[in-house]
C-alpha atoms as one frame of an Amber mdcrd trajectory, in Angstrom:
protein
 -53.898 -74.010   1.902 -56.764 -76.485   2.306 -56.203 -80.240   2.547 -57.126
 -80.924  -1.093 -55.258 -77.905  -2.502 -51.935 -78.378  -4.256 -49.166 -76.163
  -5.566 -47.205 -76.753  -8.745 -45.531 -75.210 -11.780 -46.883 -74.810 -15.303
 -44.733 -76.844 -17.701 -46.849 -76.830 -20.877 -49.565 -74.668 -22.410 -51.910
 -75.807 -25.170 -53.212 -72.471 -26.436 -55.595 -73.942 -29.013 -57.419 -76.098
 -26.454 -57.028 -73.700 -23.506 -55.439 -76.152 -21.107 -52.190 -76.252 -19.160
 -50.052 -79.015 -17.717 -48.935 -78.606 -14.117 -46.052 -80.469 -12.480 -46.364
 -80.968  -8.723 -45.113 -83.149  -5.878 -47.401 -85.637  -4.187 -46.036 -87.863
  -1.438 -42.474 -87.150  -2.598 -43.318 -88.203  -6.158 -43.408 -85.876  -9.187
 -46.838 -85.877 -10.817 -48.399 -84.036 -13.760 -51.992 -82.995 -14.262 -53.914
 -81.036 -16.895 -56.462 -78.317 -16.313 -58.685 -76.115 -18.450 -57.915 -72.393
 -18.070 -59.831 -70.770 -20.935 -61.557 -67.434 -20.439 -65.008 -68.997 -19.930
 -63.659 -71.249 -17.181 -61.850 -68.354 -15.527 -64.970 -66.170 -15.678 -66.731
 -68.898 -13.694 -63.934 -68.773 -11.091 -64.265 -64.996 -10.931 -68.025 -65.314
 -10.311 -67.253 -67.798  -7.524 -64.662 -65.339  -6.109 -61.844 -67.865  -6.522
 -59.775 -65.460  -8.640 -60.080 -61.708  -9.227 -59.277 -61.440 -12.937 -58.545
 -63.548 -16.001 -54.956 -64.758 -15.951 -52.745 -65.248 -19.018 -50.749 -68.287
 -17.910 -47.120 -68.762 -18.916 -44.635 -71.605 -18.630 -42.909 -71.346 -15.265
 -45.950 -69.954 -13.447 -46.255 -71.272  -9.912 -49.931 -71.942  -9.246 -52.277
 -73.372  -6.666 -55.106 -75.693  -7.680 -57.427 -78.446  -6.494 -57.714 -81.930
  -7.965 -61.216 -82.966  -9.051 -62.765 -85.588 -11.366 -63.154 -84.498 -14.991
 -66.599 -83.751 -16.411 -66.774 -87.300 -17.793 -65.397 -88.767 -14.589 -62.700
 -90.750 -16.390 -59.669 -88.912 -14.963 -58.542 -86.326 -12.427 -57.937 -82.741
 -13.519 -56.768 -79.454 -12.024 -59.471 -76.938 -11.157 -59.569 -73.465  -9.588
 -56.072 -72.757 -10.901 -54.691 -69.595  -9.298 -51.495 -67.794 -10.292 -49.002
 -67.318  -7.450 -45.711 -66.079  -8.948 -43.188 -66.616 -11.732 -39.577 -65.950
 -10.764 -38.270 -66.316 -14.328 -40.712 -63.697 -15.588 -39.830 -61.340 -12.734
 -36.124 -61.676 -13.588 -36.813 -60.895 -17.253 -38.823 -57.795 -16.384 -36.028
 -56.581 -14.123 -33.461 -57.223 -16.858 -35.586 -55.301 -19.377 -35.176 -52.155
 -17.280 -31.380 -52.410 -17.625 -30.650 -54.286 -20.845 -33.787 -54.862 -22.907
 -32.368 -57.434 -25.299 -33.583 -61.024 -25.545 -33.419 -63.962 -27.945 -36.414
 -66.099 -28.766 -38.309 -68.051 -31.388 -41.351 -66.912 -33.344 -44.600 -68.863
 -33.011 -48.118 -68.414 -34.390 -51.055 -69.319 -32.139 -54.618 -68.843 -33.388
 -53.319 -66.533 -36.097 -51.416 -64.325 -33.635 -47.653 -63.998 -33.358 -45.812
 -64.883 -30.144 -42.134 -64.984 -29.300 -40.800 -67.647 -26.900 -37.691 -66.675
 -24.921 -34.992 -69.321 -25.343 -33.880 -69.746 -21.722 -37.191 -69.611 -19.859
 -39.579 -70.790 -22.631 -41.897 -67.962 -21.586 -44.049 -66.700 -24.478 -45.018
 -63.091 -25.048 -47.555 -61.663 -27.514 -45.656 -60.075 -30.382 -47.046 -56.705
 -31.418 -46.631 -56.008 -35.102 -47.271 -52.534 -36.459 -50.056 -52.213 -39.044
 -47.370 -50.650 -41.247 -44.788 -53.366 -40.632 -44.018 -56.261 -42.958 -45.004
 -59.375 -40.985 -42.271 -62.010 -40.528 -42.413 -64.576 -43.344 -43.333 -68.194
 -42.667 -39.707 -69.329 -42.876 -38.937 -67.120 -39.853 -41.073 -69.308 -37.597
 -39.032 -71.332 -35.109 -35.947 -69.348 -36.095 -34.030 -67.292 -33.487 -34.895
 -63.586 -33.394 -33.886 -60.664 -31.207 -36.685 -58.917 -29.356 -37.402 -56.485
 -26.562 -40.134 -56.271 -23.930 -42.654 -53.439 -23.937 -44.816 -52.414 -20.962
 -42.296 -54.276 -18.805 -43.492 -52.418 -15.722 -46.632 -54.590 -15.723 -46.399
 -58.384 -15.842 -50.037 -58.599 -16.936 -49.587 -56.198 -19.871 -46.070 -57.000
 -21.052 -45.683 -57.595 -24.788 -42.762 -58.086 -27.162 -41.555 -56.350 -30.301
 -38.818 -57.334 -32.712 -35.516 -55.491 -32.427 -35.348 -55.203 -36.198 -38.402
 -54.030 -38.103 -39.133 -54.009 -41.800 -41.688 -51.294 -42.463 -43.704 -50.698
 -45.612 -42.657 -48.089 -48.150 -45.676 -45.999 -47.167 -44.553 -45.829 -43.543
 -40.981 -44.958 -44.538 -42.287 -42.135 -46.751 -44.523 -40.863 -43.957 -41.605
 -40.942 -41.517 -39.515 -38.923 -43.962 -42.225 -36.241 -44.166 -42.626 -36.278
 -40.375 -38.902 -35.823 -39.770 -38.668 -32.983 -42.288 -42.033 -31.534 -41.224
 -43.258 -31.280 -44.784 -46.938 -31.741 -45.694 -48.317 -34.892 -47.292 -51.235
 -35.315 -49.674 -53.930 -37.602 -48.294 -57.146 -38.979 -49.801 -60.378 -38.608
 -47.841 -61.956 -42.011 -47.186 -64.862 -40.951 -44.954 -66.392 -37.775 -43.555
 -68.063 -38.146 -40.159 -69.869 -35.604 -38.013 -66.799 -34.707 -35.986 -63.907
 -36.343 -37.854 -62.467 -36.821 -41.305 -60.783 -40.130 -42.138 -57.966 -40.251
 -44.671 -55.472 -42.606 -46.308 -51.848 -41.507 -46.609 -49.782 -43.029 -49.402
 -52.634 -45.438 -50.038 -52.414 -47.506 -46.860 -51.775 -45.502 -43.678 -55.154
 -44.738 -42.101 -55.482 -41.564 -40.062 -58.148 -39.130 -38.965 -58.478 -35.612
 -37.635 -61.214 -33.646 -35.934 -63.411 -31.318 -37.943 -62.459 -27.759 -37.113
 -64.768 -25.647 -35.014 -65.842 -22.991 -35.838 -66.606 -24.239 -39.380 -63.583
 -24.601 -41.596 -63.012 -25.637 -45.197 -62.557 -29.229 -43.999 -66.298 -29.431
 -43.316 -66.870 -29.270 -47.080 -64.724 -32.296 -47.789 -66.183 -35.421 -49.350
 -64.935 -38.941 -49.975 -62.232 -39.059 -52.659 -61.036 -35.474 -52.134 -57.332
 -34.700 -51.721 -56.118 -32.708 -48.744 -52.739 -31.556 -47.494 -51.889 -32.632
 -43.953 -49.051 -32.275 -41.502 -47.998 -35.398 -39.616 -47.852 -34.188 -36.024
 -46.881 -37.548 -34.501 -45.797 -40.875 -35.939 -44.820 -44.151 -34.284 -45.175
 -47.798 -35.341 -48.642 -47.889 -33.739 -49.994 -44.338 -33.829 -50.278 -41.400
 -36.176 -51.689 -37.933 -35.565 -52.365 -35.478 -38.401 -53.828 -32.016 -38.878
 -54.848 -29.982 -41.950 -52.340 -27.493 -43.316
């Protein structure tokens, strides 16, 4: 570590303004400093070979940084912020492999849902199915149960609610999938190699045009067609003509 390089821990993240607050020790005194960590800033660090990839910072991250004057020269700020480790996050990922149950609070940042774990204050992007009823406004800042997905990768980990409320269309589609009975879909677009459809008015799906030529090649927008749901999950659906 160079003479002007420091190490500290992220204690606050301002997502809207893309800056973090870092707590660090200097001459046996606890100090705090802010630093910009938006994607544009991090792309500059990548070009300068300071970091290798854009980092999604979380509370509790241990980081290294240098202290430099701000652009206006009126204060000192953290620059070249580099992620080192986050023990709390590592412990959560290890726990997820054994008992994937956590409690947190819902937040909305830039129109996207996040869930903040109560003990560590670490936030995770909350993935909501396109066929899921989004949590109402009065659920924000209320405790919810959630689980971690993609927990094998700290960079890709996301969260999902333990209890989902799906739309009626999804519940109907799941019923047909479980019973392996066909559904009637409406063609919304016919492309060169695929046909796009809507199932129960809101579930979008598509299938490849059969080769050699099949009756599906004669379809046009607005036509009805019977399909089998070959696969269905909260984030993916696969269908094929009957």
